C-alpha positions as CSV (number, residue, x, y, z in Angstrom):
1,X,115.9,175.6,166.6
2,X,118.9,176.0,164.4
3,X,118.6,174.1,161.1
4,X,121.0,171.5,159.8
5,X,123.5,172.9,157.3
6,X,123.9,169.7,155.4
7,X,126.6,167.0,155.0
8,X,130.0,168.3,153.7
9,X,131.5,167.5,150.3
10,X,134.3,164.9,149.9
11,X,135.0,161.8,152.0
12,X,133.2,161.5,155.3
13,X,133.6,158.9,158.0
14,X,130.7,156.5,157.8
15,X,129.1,154.4,160.7
16,X,127.9,151.0,159.7
17,X,124.4,150.1,160.9
18,X,123.0,146.6,160.2
19,X,120.0,146.5,157.9
20,X,118.1,144.5,160.6
21,X,118.1,147.7,162.7
22,X,115.8,149.4,160.1
23,X,113.6,146.3,159.5
24,X,113.1,145.1,163.1
25,X,114.4,147.5,165.7
26,X,113.4,150.9,164.3
27,X,109.7,150.1,163.9
28,X,109.6,148.7,167.4
29,X,111.4,151.6,169.2
30,X,108.8,154.1,170.4
31,X,111.0,156.1,172.8
32,X,113.1,159.0,171.5
33,X,115.9,158.7,174.1
34,X,116.2,155.0,173.5
35,X,116.6,155.7,169.8
36,X,119.2,158.4,170.4
37,X,121.2,156.2,172.7
38,X,121.0,153.2,170.4
39,X,122.3,155.2,167.4
40,X,125.0,156.8,169.6
41,X,126.1,153.3,170.6
42,X,126.5,152.2,167.0
43,X,128.6,155.3,166.3
44,X,130.8,155.2,169.4
45,X,131.4,151.5,169.3
46,X,132.5,151.8,165.6
47,X,135.1,154.3,166.8
48,X,136.5,151.9,169.4
49,X,139.4,149.6,168.8
50,X,140.2,146.1,170.0
51,X,138.6,142.6,169.6
52,X,135.9,143.3,172.2
53,X,134.3,146.8,172.1
54,X,132.1,148.1,174.9
55,X,130.8,151.3,176.4
56,X,130.3,152.3,179.9
57,X,127.7,154.7,181.3
58,X,130.5,157.3,181.5
59,X,131.1,157.0,177.8
60,X,127.6,158.2,177.2
61,X,127.4,160.8,179.9
62,X,130.8,162.4,178.9
63,X,129.3,163.4,175.5
64,X,127.9,166.9,176.1
65,X,126.0,167.0,172.9
66,X,124.3,163.7,173.5
67,X,123.4,164.7,177.1
68,X,122.1,168.1,176.0
69,X,119.7,166.3,173.6
70,X,118.4,164.0,176.3
71,X,117.2,166.7,178.8
72,X,117.1,170.3,179.6
73,X,119.0,170.0,182.9
74,X,121.8,167.7,184.1
75,X,119.6,165.6,186.4
76,X,117.0,165.2,183.6
77,X,119.7,164.1,181.1
78,X,121.1,161.6,183.6
79,X,117.7,160.1,184.3
80,X,116.9,160.0,180.6
81,X,120.2,158.2,179.9
82,X,119.6,155.6,182.6
83,X,116.1,155.0,181.3
84,X,117.2,154.7,177.7
85,X,120.0,152.3,178.5
86,X,117.5,150.1,180.5
87,X,115.1,150.2,177.6
88,X,117.8,149.2,175.1
89,X,118.9,146.4,177.4
90,X,115.4,145.1,177.9
91,X,114.8,145.2,174.2
92,X,117.9,143.2,173.6
93,X,119.7,145.8,171.5
94,X,122.4,146.1,174.1
95,X,123.9,143.5,176.4
96,X,124.9,144.6,179.9
97,X,127.4,143.0,182.2
98,X,128.1,144.2,185.7
99,X,131.4,143.8,187.4
100,X,131.5,144.1,191.2
101,X,134.8,144.8,192.9
102,X,136.0,146.2,196.2
103,X,135.7,149.6,194.7
104,X,132.1,149.4,193.6
105,X,130.1,148.3,190.7
106,X,130.7,149.0,187.0
107,X,128.4,148.3,184.0
108,X,129.6,147.5,180.5
109,X,127.4,147.6,177.4
110,X,128.0,145.5,174.3
111,X,126.0,145.6,171.1
112,X,124.0,142.4,170.7
113,X,126.1,141.1,167.8
114,X,128.1,137.8,167.6
115,X,131.2,139.6,168.8
116,X,129.3,141.3,171.6
117,X,127.7,138.0,172.7
118,X,131.2,136.4,172.6
119,X,132.5,139.1,174.8
120,X,129.8,138.7,177.4
121,X,130.3,134.9,177.4
122,X,134.0,135.3,177.8
123,X,133.5,137.8,180.7
124,X,131.0,135.4,182.4
125,X,133.5,132.6,182.2
126,X,136.2,134.8,183.5
127,X,138.3,134.3,180.3
128,X,138.3,138.0,179.6
129,X,137.7,141.2,181.5
130,X,138.0,144.9,180.6
131,X,140.0,145.6,183.8
132,X,143.7,146.3,183.6
133,X,144.3,144.7,186.9
134,X,144.1,140.8,186.6
135,X,144.4,140.5,190.4
136,X,141.3,142.5,191.2
137,X,138.6,140.4,192.8
138,X,135.7,140.5,190.4
139,X,132.3,139.0,190.4
140,X,130.6,138.9,187.0
141,X,126.8,138.8,186.4
142,X,124.9,139.2,183.2
143,X,121.9,141.4,184.1
144,X,118.5,140.2,182.9
145,X,115.5,142.5,182.7
146,X,113.0,142.3,185.5
147,X,109.8,140.5,184.6
148,X,107.7,143.6,185.5
149,X,109.9,145.7,183.2
150,X,109.4,143.1,180.4
151,X,105.7,143.3,180.9
152,X,105.5,147.1,180.9
153,X,107.9,147.4,177.9
154,X,106.1,144.8,175.8
155,X,102.5,144.5,176.9
156,X,101.2,147.4,179.0
157,X,100.6,149.0,182.4
158,X,100.8,146.8,185.5
159,X,97.7,146.1,187.7
160,X,97.7,144.3,191.1
161,X,96.3,141.2,189.5
162,X,98.9,141.2,186.7
163,X,101.7,141.9,189.2
164,X,100.7,138.8,191.3
165,X,100.6,136.6,188.2
166,X,104.1,137.9,187.2
167,X,105.5,137.2,190.7
168,X,104.2,133.6,190.4
169,X,105.7,133.2,187.0
170,X,109.1,134.5,188.2
171,X,109.1,131.9,190.9
172,X,108.0,129.1,188.6
173,X,110.1,129.6,185.4
174,X,113.7,130.4,184.6
175,X,114.5,134.0,183.7
176,X,115.8,133.1,180.3
177,X,112.5,131.2,179.5
178,X,110.5,134.3,180.5
179,X,112.6,136.6,178.3
180,X,112.3,134.3,175.3
181,X,108.5,133.9,175.8
182,X,108.1,137.7,175.8
183,X,110.3,137.9,172.7
184,X,108.1,135.3,170.9
185,X,104.9,137.2,171.9
186,X,106.4,140.5,170.4
187,X,107.6,138.8,167.2
188,X,104.1,137.3,166.7
189,X,102.5,140.6,167.7
190,X,100.4,138.8,170.4
191,X,101.0,141.2,173.3
192,X,98.9,139.3,175.9
193,X,100.1,137.8,179.2
194,X,97.9,134.7,178.7
195,X,99.8,134.0,175.5
196,X,103.2,134.4,177.3
197,X,102.0,132.1,180.1
198,X,100.8,129.5,177.7
199,X,104.2,129.3,176.1
200,X,105.9,129.0,179.4
201,X,103.6,126.3,180.6
202,X,104.0,124.4,177.3
203,X,107.8,124.4,177.8
204,X,107.4,123.2,181.4
205,X,105.2,120.3,180.3
206,X,106.8,119.4,177.0
207,X,110.4,120.2,177.9
208,X,111.7,123.4,176.3
209,X,115.1,122.0,175.1
210,X,113.7,118.7,173.9
211,X,111.1,119.9,171.4
212,X,111.5,118.3,167.9
213,X,111.1,121.7,166.2
214,X,114.0,123.5,168.1
215,X,116.3,123.4,165.0
216,X,113.6,124.4,162.5
217,X,113.0,128.1,162.8
218,X,109.9,128.3,160.6
219,X,108.3,125.2,162.2
220,X,109.1,126.7,165.6
221,X,107.4,130.0,164.6
222,X,104.3,128.3,163.3
223,X,104.1,126.3,166.5
224,X,103.2,129.5,168.4
225,X,100.6,130.9,166.0
226,X,98.7,127.7,165.1
227,X,96.8,125.0,167.0
228,X,96.3,125.5,170.7
229,X,98.1,128.9,170.6
230,X,95.7,130.3,168.0
231,X,93.1,130.6,170.7
232,X,95.2,133.1,172.6
233,X,95.9,135.1,169.5
234,X,92.2,135.7,168.6
235,X,90.8,135.8,172.1
236,X,90.4,139.3,173.7
């Protein structure tokens, strides 16, 4: 392995990375390819211009150095890239929007920042699109991670019994509820399906959007670590 010769003297072009990446994302990322793709996205998006900045899968795969670092062969690199992008999307670091047209399907990746979320919202409303042809018939859809992927990424390996419970949850609760319940479980370091299901059932009974604590972040956080939820935290 050839060693790194060091950074050069003088002015060098810097890539801004939010401090939250080091305090929240970096400790949670346990997959090398995901880390490489995430850092590459920060670097490449910073080099882009325009109000809304995005990357396509081709933007990643066209970089020979990146792909060389993801796998020994081209098929290995492509598979690693697809897996890393999926992991970053499931984690919420990247936002993915798919555009379907008569020519096929294209994916666009945005960093999960206020500007990135605004771009996704504008695309979903049809108010903005990265296509140069305004007449092209487009169908927009914001891709949400599959519930099985959420479980494997955040809790553990699937079993037939767990898979059946996840299928029932997918039929019972909205996708955005499921994503948020998994996020709360990860934030509180309670990686148990029973805990996730308890949150979902509480929202179904109490009314998720009508809770009195919805505007109080600290009160909302305590809600899921105290009282009835404490049993799920300490129970094996």
